[in-house]
PyMOL Python script that loads the backbone (N, CA, C, O; Angstrom):
from pymol import cmd

cmd.read_pdbstr("""\
ATOM      1  N   MET A   1      -1.843 -10.866  -2.531  1.00  0.00           N
ATOM      2  CA  MET A   1      -2.686 -10.633  -1.380  1.00  0.00           C
ATOM      3  C   MET A   1      -3.676 -11.768  -1.234  1.00  0.00           C
ATOM      4  O   MET A   1      -4.195 -12.286  -2.223  1.00  0.00           O
ATOM      5  N   THR A   2      -3.932 -12.144  -0.016  1.00  0.00           N
ATOM      6  CA  THR A   2      -4.922 -13.167   0.283  1.00  0.00           C
ATOM      7  C   THR A   2      -6.310 -12.572   0.089  1.00  0.00           C
ATOM      8  O   THR A   2      -6.551 -11.419   0.447  1.00  0.00           O
ATOM      9  N   ARG A   3      -7.202 -13.342  -0.467  1.00  0.00           N
ATOM     10  CA  ARG A   3      -8.547 -12.849  -0.759  1.00  0.00           C
ATOM     11  C   ARG A   3      -9.388 -12.772   0.515  1.00  0.00           C
ATOM     12  O   ARG A   3      -9.437 -13.726   1.291  1.00  0.00           O
ATOM     13  N   LEU A   4     -10.039 -11.645   0.723  1.00  0.00           N
ATOM     14  CA  LEU A   4     -10.952 -11.472   1.844  1.00  0.00           C
ATOM     15  C   LEU A   4     -12.315 -12.015   1.451  1.00  0.00           C
ATOM     16  O   LEU A   4     -12.743 -11.879   0.305  1.00  0.00           O
ATOM     17  N   ARG A   5     -13.000 -12.639   2.425  1.00  0.00           N
ATOM     18  CA  ARG A   5     -14.288 -13.267   2.128  1.00  0.00           C
ATOM     19  C   ARG A   5     -15.314 -12.902   3.181  1.00  0.00           C
ATOM     20  O   ARG A   5     -14.982 -12.713   4.351  1.00  0.00           O
ATOM     21  N   LYS A   6     -16.567 -12.804   2.754  1.00  0.00           N
ATOM     22  CA  LYS A   6     -17.675 -12.579   3.673  1.00  0.00           C
ATOM     23  C   LYS A   6     -18.122 -13.913   4.253  1.00  0.00           C
ATOM     24  O   LYS A   6     -17.906 -14.968   3.657  1.00  0.00           O
ATOM     25  N   SER A   7     -18.735 -13.850   5.401  1.00  0.00           N
ATOM     26  CA  SER A   7     -19.312 -15.035   6.023  1.00  0.00           C
ATOM     27  C   SER A   7     -20.424 -15.606   5.151  1.00  0.00           C
ATOM     28  O   SER A   7     -21.127 -14.866   4.463  1.00  0.00           O
ATOM     29  N   SER A   8     -20.574 -16.902   5.184  1.00  0.00           N
ATOM     30  CA  SER A   8     -21.691 -17.533   4.472  1.00  0.00           C
ATOM     31  C   SER A   8     -23.017 -17.189   5.142  1.00  0.00           C
ATOM     32  O   SER A   8     -24.076 -17.424   4.560  1.00  0.00           O
ATOM     33  N   HIS A   9     -22.979 -16.637   6.351  1.00  0.00           N
ATOM     34  CA  HIS A   9     -24.188 -16.231   7.067  1.00  0.00           C
ATOM     35  C   HIS A   9     -24.618 -14.814   6.716  1.00  0.00           C
ATOM     36  O   HIS A   9     -25.683 -14.373   7.147  1.00  0.00           O
ATOM     37  N   SER A  10     -23.810 -14.092   5.941  1.00  0.00           N
ATOM     38  CA  SER A  10     -24.172 -12.733   5.554  1.00  0.00           C
ATOM     39  C   SER A  10     -25.197 -12.795   4.438  1.00  0.00           C
ATOM     40  O   SER A  10     -25.487 -13.860   3.893  1.00  0.00           O
ATOM     41  N   GLY A  11     -25.737 -11.636   4.112  1.00  0.00           N
ATOM     42  CA  GLY A  11     -26.730 -11.559   3.046  1.00  0.00           C
ATOM     43  C   GLY A  11     -26.123 -11.525   1.659  1.00  0.00           C
ATOM     44  O   GLY A  11     -26.817 -11.219   0.689  1.00  0.00           O
ATOM     45  N   GLY A  12     -24.845 -11.831   1.548  1.00  0.00           N
ATOM     46  CA  GLY A  12     -24.183 -11.809   0.247  1.00  0.00           C
ATOM     47  C   GLY A  12     -23.863 -10.399  -0.189  1.00  0.00           C
ATOM     48  O   GLY A  12     -23.712  -9.505   0.644  1.00  0.00           O
ATOM     49  N   ASP A  13     -23.758 -10.195  -1.476  1.00  0.00           N
ATOM     50  CA  ASP A  13     -23.379  -8.883  -2.010  1.00  0.00           C
ATOM     51  C   ASP A  13     -24.423  -7.806  -1.728  1.00  0.00           C
ATOM     52  O   ASP A  13     -24.103  -6.618  -1.734  1.00  0.00           O
ATOM     53  N   SER A  14     -25.665  -8.211  -1.481  1.00  0.00           N
ATOM     54  CA  SER A  14     -26.712  -7.230  -1.222  1.00  0.00           C
ATOM     55  C   SER A  14     -26.699  -6.742   0.230  1.00  0.00           C
ATOM     56  O   SER A  14     -27.421  -5.802   0.560  1.00  0.00           O
ATOM     57  N   ASP A  15     -25.899  -7.357   1.102  1.00  0.00           N
ATOM     58  CA  ASP A  15     -25.830  -6.981   2.511  1.00  0.00           C
ATOM     59  C   ASP A  15     -24.518  -6.244   2.771  1.00  0.00           C
ATOM     60  O   ASP A  15     -23.466  -6.874   2.878  1.00  0.00           O
ATOM     61  N   PRO A  16     -24.571  -4.903   2.873  1.00  0.00           N
ATOM     62  CA  PRO A  16     -23.329  -4.148   3.045  1.00  0.00           C
ATOM     63  C   PRO A  16     -22.795  -4.157   4.475  1.00  0.00           C
ATOM     64  O   PRO A  16     -21.657  -3.747   4.698  1.00  0.00           O
ATOM     65  N   ALA A  17     -23.573  -4.607   5.434  1.00  0.00           N
ATOM     66  CA  ALA A  17     -23.175  -4.544   6.842  1.00  0.00           C
ATOM     67  C   ALA A  17     -22.453  -5.825   7.261  1.00  0.00           C
ATOM     68  O   ALA A  17     -22.948  -6.577   8.101  1.00  0.00           O
ATOM     69  N   CYS A  18     -21.306  -6.063   6.685  1.00  0.00           N
ATOM     70  CA  CYS A  18     -20.557  -7.280   6.964  1.00  0.00           C
ATOM     71  C   CYS A  18     -19.094  -6.954   7.213  1.00  0.00           C
ATOM     72  O   CYS A  18     -18.586  -5.901   6.830  1.00  0.00           O
ATOM     73  N   VAL A  19     -18.452  -7.884   7.857  1.00  0.00           N
ATOM     74  CA  VAL A  19     -16.999  -7.834   7.898  1.00  0.00           C
ATOM     75  C   VAL A  19     -16.499  -8.933   6.973  1.00  0.00           C
ATOM     76  O   VAL A  19     -17.197  -9.915   6.720  1.00  0.00           O
ATOM     77  N   GLU A  20     -15.310  -8.759   6.484  1.00  0.00           N
ATOM     78  CA  GLU A  20     -14.685  -9.763   5.621  1.00  0.00           C
ATOM     79  C   GLU A  20     -13.412 -10.231   6.306  1.00  0.00           C
ATOM     80  O   GLU A  20     -12.730  -9.459   6.981  1.00  0.00           O
ATOM     81  N   LEU A  21     -13.106 -11.504   6.120  1.00  0.00           N
ATOM     82  CA  LEU A  21     -11.938 -12.118   6.751  1.00  0.00           C
ATOM     83  C   LEU A  21     -11.037 -12.748   5.705  1.00  0.00           C
ATOM     84  O   LEU A  21     -11.487 -13.177   4.643  1.00  0.00           O
ATOM     85  N   ALA A  22      -9.756 -12.791   6.033  1.00  0.00           N
ATOM     86  CA  ALA A  22      -8.790 -13.530   5.210  1.00  0.00           C
ATOM     87  C   ALA A  22      -7.774 -14.151   6.147  1.00  0.00           C
ATOM     88  O   ALA A  22      -7.334 -13.524   7.110  1.00  0.00           O
ATOM     89  N   TRP A  23      -7.406 -15.388   5.855  1.00  0.00           N
ATOM     90  CA  TRP A  23      -6.381 -16.068   6.626  1.00  0.00           C
ATOM     91  C   TRP A  23      -5.081 -15.984   5.860  1.00  0.00           C
ATOM     92  O   TRP A  23      -4.972 -16.503   4.749  1.00  0.00           O
ATOM     93  N   ALA A  24      -4.101 -15.335   6.446  1.00  0.00           N
ATOM     94  CA  ALA A  24      -2.762 -15.261   5.872  1.00  0.00           C
ATOM     95  C   ALA A  24      -1.919 -16.331   6.568  1.00  0.00           C
ATOM     96  O   ALA A  24      -2.446 -17.112   7.360  1.00  0.00           O
ATOM     97  N   VAL A  25      -0.654 -16.373   6.290  1.00  0.00           N
ATOM     98  CA  VAL A  25       0.223 -17.403   6.851  1.00  0.00           C
ATOM     99  C   VAL A  25       0.151 -17.443   8.374  1.00  0.00           C
ATOM    100  O   VAL A  25      -0.033 -18.509   8.961  1.00  0.00           O
ATOM    101  N   ASP A  26       0.297 -16.286   9.011  1.00  0.00           N
ATOM    102  CA  ASP A  26       0.295 -16.274  10.477  1.00  0.00           C
ATOM    103  C   ASP A  26      -0.639 -15.220  11.052  1.00  0.00           C
ATOM    104  O   ASP A  26      -0.525 -14.862  12.225  1.00  0.00           O
ATOM    105  N   GLU A  27      -1.562 -14.721  10.235  1.00  0.00           N
ATOM    106  CA  GLU A  27      -2.490 -13.679  10.675  1.00  0.00           C
ATOM    107  C   GLU A  27      -3.881 -13.924  10.109  1.00  0.00           C
ATOM    108  O   GLU A  27      -4.071 -14.656   9.138  1.00  0.00           O
ATOM    109  N   VAL A  28      -4.838 -13.286  10.754  1.00  0.00           N
ATOM    110  CA  VAL A  28      -6.190 -13.201  10.219  1.00  0.00           C
ATOM    111  C   VAL A  28      -6.450 -11.719   9.993  1.00  0.00           C
ATOM    112  O   VAL A  28      -6.271 -10.909  10.903  1.00  0.00           O
ATOM    113  N   TRP A  29      -6.874 -11.360   8.783  1.00  0.00           N
ATOM    114  CA  TRP A  29      -7.162  -9.972   8.440  1.00  0.00           C
ATOM    115  C   TRP A  29      -8.669  -9.776   8.471  1.00  0.00           C
ATOM    116  O   TRP A  29      -9.434 -10.653   8.072  1.00  0.00           O
ATOM    117  N   VAL A  30      -9.082  -8.610   8.953  1.00  0.00           N
ATOM    118  CA  VAL A  30     -10.498  -8.273   9.048  1.00  0.00           C
ATOM    119  C   VAL A  30     -10.675  -6.873   8.472  1.00  0.00           C
ATOM    120  O   VAL A  30      -9.886  -5.972   8.756  1.00  0.00           O
ATOM    121  N   ARG A  31     -11.718  -6.696   7.659  1.00  0.00           N
ATOM    122  CA  ARG A  31     -12.029  -5.356   7.162  1.00  0.00           C
ATOM    123  C   ARG A  31     -13.535  -5.193   7.066  1.00  0.00           C
ATOM    124  O   ARG A  31     -14.285  -6.170   7.047  1.00  0.00           O
ATOM    125  N   ASP A  32     -13.957  -3.953   7.006  1.00  0.00           N
ATOM    126  CA  ASP A  32     -15.360  -3.589   6.853  1.00  0.00           C
ATOM    127  C   ASP A  32     -15.708  -3.681   5.376  1.00  0.00           C
ATOM    128  O   ASP A  32     -15.059  -3.047   4.544  1.00  0.00           O
ATOM    129  N   SER A  33     -16.719  -4.461   5.047  1.00  0.00           N
ATOM    130  CA  SER A  33     -17.068  -4.637   3.633  1.00  0.00           C
ATOM    131  C   SER A  33     -17.590  -3.355   2.994  1.00  0.00           C
ATOM    132  O   SER A  33     -17.577  -3.230   1.770  1.00  0.00           O
ATOM    133  N   LYS A  34     -18.052  -2.393   3.808  1.00  0.00           N
ATOM    134  CA  LYS A  34     -18.524  -1.121   3.249  1.00  0.00           C
ATOM    135  C   LYS A  34     -17.362  -0.229   2.827  1.00  0.00           C
ATOM    136  O   LYS A  34     -17.559   0.744   2.098  1.00  0.00           O
ATOM    137  N   ASP A  35     -16.155  -0.552   3.279  1.00  0.00           N
ATOM    138  CA  ASP A  35     -14.978   0.265   2.975  1.00  0.00           C
ATOM    139  C   ASP A  35     -13.824  -0.640   2.525  1.00  0.00           C
ATOM    140  O   ASP A  35     -12.823  -0.763   3.231  1.00  0.00           O
ATOM    141  N   PRO A  36     -13.958  -1.270   1.360  1.00  0.00           N
ATOM    142  CA  PRO A  36     -12.958  -2.251   0.931  1.00  0.00           C
ATOM    143  C   PRO A  36     -11.560  -1.680   0.720  1.00  0.00           C
ATOM    144  O   PRO A  36     -10.579  -2.423   0.732  1.00  0.00           O
ATOM    145  N   ASP A  37     -11.464  -0.367   0.526  1.00  0.00           N
ATOM    146  CA  ASP A  37     -10.148   0.240   0.364  1.00  0.00           C
ATOM    147  C   ASP A  37      -9.618   0.812   1.681  1.00  0.00           C
ATOM    148  O   ASP A  37      -8.529   1.385   1.732  1.00  0.00           O
ATOM    149  N   GLY A  38     -10.403   0.646   2.734  1.00  0.00           N
ATOM    150  CA  GLY A  38     -10.007   1.170   4.037  1.00  0.00           C
ATOM    151  C   GLY A  38      -8.993   0.265   4.730  1.00  0.00           C
ATOM    152  O   GLY A  38      -8.457  -0.680   4.150  1.00  0.00           O
ATOM    153  N   GLU A  39      -8.761   0.592   5.972  1.00  0.00           N
ATOM    154  CA  GLU A  39      -7.775  -0.159   6.740  1.00  0.00           C
ATOM    155  C   GLU A  39      -8.289  -1.536   7.117  1.00  0.00           C
ATOM    156  O   GLU A  39      -9.493  -1.777   7.195  1.00  0.00           O
ATOM    157  N   ARG A  40      -7.342  -2.431   7.349  1.00  0.00           N
ATOM    158  CA  ARG A  40      -7.629  -3.789   7.820  1.00  0.00           C
ATOM    159  C   ARG A  40      -7.069  -3.931   9.224  1.00  0.00           C
ATOM    160  O   ARG A  40      -6.073  -3.301   9.580  1.00  0.00           O
ATOM    161  N   LEU A  41      -7.720  -4.760  10.006  1.00  0.00           N
ATOM    162  CA  LEU A  41      -7.163  -5.170  11.282  1.00  0.00           C
ATOM    163  C   LEU A  41      -6.425  -6.471  11.052  1.00  0.00           C
ATOM    164  O   LEU A  41      -6.867  -7.305  10.261  1.00  0.00           O
ATOM    165  N   ALA A  42      -5.324  -6.652  11.722  1.00  0.00           N
ATOM    166  CA  ALA A  42      -4.559  -7.901  11.612  1.00  0.00           C
ATOM    167  C   ALA A  42      -4.434  -8.493  13.003  1.00  0.00           C
ATOM    168  O   ALA A  42      -3.971  -7.831  13.931  1.00  0.00           O
ATOM    169  N   PHE A  43      -4.848  -9.740  13.140  1.00  0.00           N
ATOM    170  CA  PHE A  43      -4.776 -10.464  14.398  1.00  0.00           C
ATOM    171  C   PHE A  43      -3.879 -11.680  14.226  1.00  0.00           C
ATOM    172  O   PHE A  43      -3.864 -12.296  13.160  1.00  0.00           O
ATOM    173  N   GLY A  44      -3.140 -12.026  15.257  1.00  0.00           N
ATOM    174  CA  GLY A  44      -2.499 -13.338  15.274  1.00  0.00           C
ATOM    175  C   GLY A  44      -3.603 -14.384  15.323  1.00  0.00           C
ATOM    176  O   GLY A  44      -4.707 -14.087  15.780  1.00  0.00           O
ATOM    177  N   GLN A  45      -3.332 -15.594  14.866  1.00  0.00           N
ATOM    178  CA  GLN A  45      -4.397 -16.599  14.802  1.00  0.00           C
ATOM    179  C   GLN A  45      -4.948 -16.952  16.181  1.00  0.00           C
ATOM    180  O   GLN A  45      -6.157 -17.136  16.319  1.00  0.00           O
ATOM    181  N   GLN A  46      -4.108 -17.052  17.198  1.00  0.00           N
ATOM    182  CA  GLN A  46      -4.597 -17.345  18.549  1.00  0.00           C
ATOM    183  C   GLN A  46      -5.384 -16.159  19.106  1.00  0.00           C
ATOM    184  O   GLN A  46      -6.401 -16.339  19.775  1.00  0.00           O
ATOM    185  N   GLU A  47      -4.914 -14.968  18.829  1.00  0.00           N
ATOM    186  CA  GLU A  47      -5.614 -13.764  19.272  1.00  0.00           C
ATOM    187  C   GLU A  47      -7.005 -13.691  18.637  1.00  0.00           C
ATOM    188  O   GLU A  47      -7.976 -13.345  19.310  1.00  0.00           O
ATOM    189  N   PHE A  48      -7.103 -14.013  17.356  1.00  0.00           N
ATOM    190  CA  PHE A  48      -8.389 -13.991  16.671  1.00  0.00           C
ATOM    191  C   PHE A  48      -9.318 -15.058  17.233  1.00  0.00           C
ATOM    192  O   PHE A  48     -10.506 -14.807  17.433  1.00  0.00           O
ATOM    193  N   ALA A  49      -8.783 -16.245  17.489  1.00  0.00           N
ATOM    194  CA  ALA A  49      -9.601 -17.321  18.064  1.00  0.00           C
ATOM    195  C   ALA A  49     -10.172 -16.888  19.413  1.00  0.00           C
ATOM    196  O   ALA A  49     -11.331 -17.167  19.720  1.00  0.00           O
ATOM    197  N   GLY A  50      -9.353 -16.202  20.220  1.00  0.00           N
ATOM    198  CA  GLY A  50      -9.837 -15.698  21.501  1.00  0.00           C
ATOM    199  C   GLY A  50     -10.935 -14.661  21.334  1.00  0.00           C
ATOM    200  O   GLY A  50     -11.892 -14.644  22.109  1.00  0.00           O
ATOM    201  N   LEU A  51     -10.813 -13.798  20.335  1.00  0.00           N
ATOM    202  CA  LEU A  51     -11.840 -12.805  20.045  1.00  0.00           C
ATOM    203  C   LEU A  51     -13.153 -13.485  19.677  1.00  0.00           C
ATOM    204  O   LEU A  51     -14.215 -13.082  20.151  1.00  0.00           O
ATOM    205  N   VAL A  52     -13.088 -14.503  18.843  1.00  0.00           N
ATOM    206  CA  VAL A  52     -14.297 -15.225  18.428  1.00  0.00           C
ATOM    207  C   VAL A  52     -14.979 -15.845  19.645  1.00  0.00           C
ATOM    208  O   VAL A  52     -16.203 -15.780  19.766  1.00  0.00           O
ATOM    209  N   VAL A  53     -14.212 -16.437  20.534  1.00  0.00           N
ATOM    210  CA  VAL A  53     -14.782 -17.038  21.749  1.00  0.00           C
ATOM    211  C   VAL A  53     -15.487 -15.970  22.578  1.00  0.00           C
ATOM    212  O   VAL A  53     -16.599 -16.191  23.058  1.00  0.00           O
ATOM    213  N   ARG A  54     -14.853 -14.823  22.748  1.00  0.00           N
ATOM    214  CA  ARG A  54     -15.455 -13.744  23.544  1.00  0.00           C
ATOM    215  C   ARG A  54     -16.742 -13.226  22.907  1.00  0.00           C
ATOM    216  O   ARG A  54     -17.710 -12.939  23.611  1.00  0.00           O
ATOM    217  N   VAL A  55     -16.758 -13.106  21.587  1.00  0.00           N
ATOM    218  CA  VAL A  55     -17.985 -12.661  20.896  1.00  0.00           C
ATOM    219  C   VAL A  55     -19.094 -13.683  21.106  1.00  0.00           C
ATOM    220  O   VAL A  55     -20.219 -13.319  21.447  1.00  0.00           O
ATOM    221  N   LYS A  56     -18.782 -14.961  20.903  1.00  0.00           N
ATOM    222  CA  LYS A  56     -19.800 -16.006  21.046  1.00  0.00           C
ATOM    223  C   LYS A  56     -20.328 -16.114  22.466  1.00  0.00           C
ATOM    224  O   LYS A  56     -21.483 -16.493  22.664  1.00  0.00           O
ATOM    225  N   CYS A  57     -19.510 -15.791  23.457  1.00  0.00           N
ATOM    226  CA  CYS A  57     -19.932 -15.847  24.866  1.00  0.00           C
ATOM    227  C   CYS A  57     -20.664 -14.581  25.310  1.00  0.00           C
ATOM    228  O   CYS A  57     -21.148 -14.509  26.440  1.00  0.00           O
ATOM    229  N   GLY A  58     -20.747 -13.590  24.435  1.00  0.00           N
ATOM    230  CA  GLY A  58     -21.434 -12.355  24.752  1.00  0.00           C
ATOM    231  C   GLY A  58     -20.673 -11.419  25.665  1.00  0.00           C
ATOM    232  O   GLY A  58     -21.267 -10.539  26.288  1.00  0.00           O
ATOM    233  N   GLU A  59     -19.361 -11.598  25.751  1.00  0.00           N
ATOM    234  CA  GLU A  59     -18.544 -10.792  26.654  1.00  0.00           C
ATOM    235  C   GLU A  59     -18.313  -9.364  26.174  1.00  0.00           C
ATOM    236  O   GLU A  59     -17.872  -8.523  26.958  1.00  0.00           O
ATOM    237  N   LEU A  60     -18.592  -9.075  24.935  1.00  0.00           N
ATOM    238  CA  LEU A  60     -18.271  -7.754  24.386  1.00  0.00           C
ATOM    239  C   LEU A  60     -19.483  -6.847  24.235  1.00  0.00           C
ATOM    240  O   LEU A  60     -19.368  -5.731  23.729  1.00  0.00           O
ATOM    241  N   GLY A  61     -20.641  -7.321  24.670  1.00  0.00           N
ATOM    242  CA  GLY A  61     -21.848  -6.499  24.603  1.00  0.00           C
ATOM    243  C   GLY A  61     -22.326  -6.209  23.194  1.00  0.00           C
ATOM    244  O   GLY A  61     -22.949  -5.177  22.944  1.00  0.00           O
ATOM    245  N   LEU A  62     -22.038  -7.113  22.277  1.00  0.00           N
ATOM    246  CA  LEU A  62     -22.470  -6.906  20.889  1.00  0.00           C
ATOM    247  C   LEU A  62     -23.858  -7.470  20.663  1.00  0.00           C
ATOM    248  O   LEU A  62     -24.385  -7.388  19.554  1.00  0.00           O
TER     249      LEU A  62
END
""", "prot")
cmd.dss("prot")
cmd.show_as("cartoon", "prot")
cmd.util.cbc("prot")
cmd.orient("prot")
């Protein structure tokens, strides 16, 4: 399994409110760091890149 990692912008291990990412051969996996045994989302790499653009542009109301 590819190792999931927290963002360098997170508070590290003391910050439970993070998502973790892993890059697989043709996918990007995302999971909630508060639930490491829970489900993961899997995105195609282009699909994930589009999601990142939408988040950065504020299109998702986050």
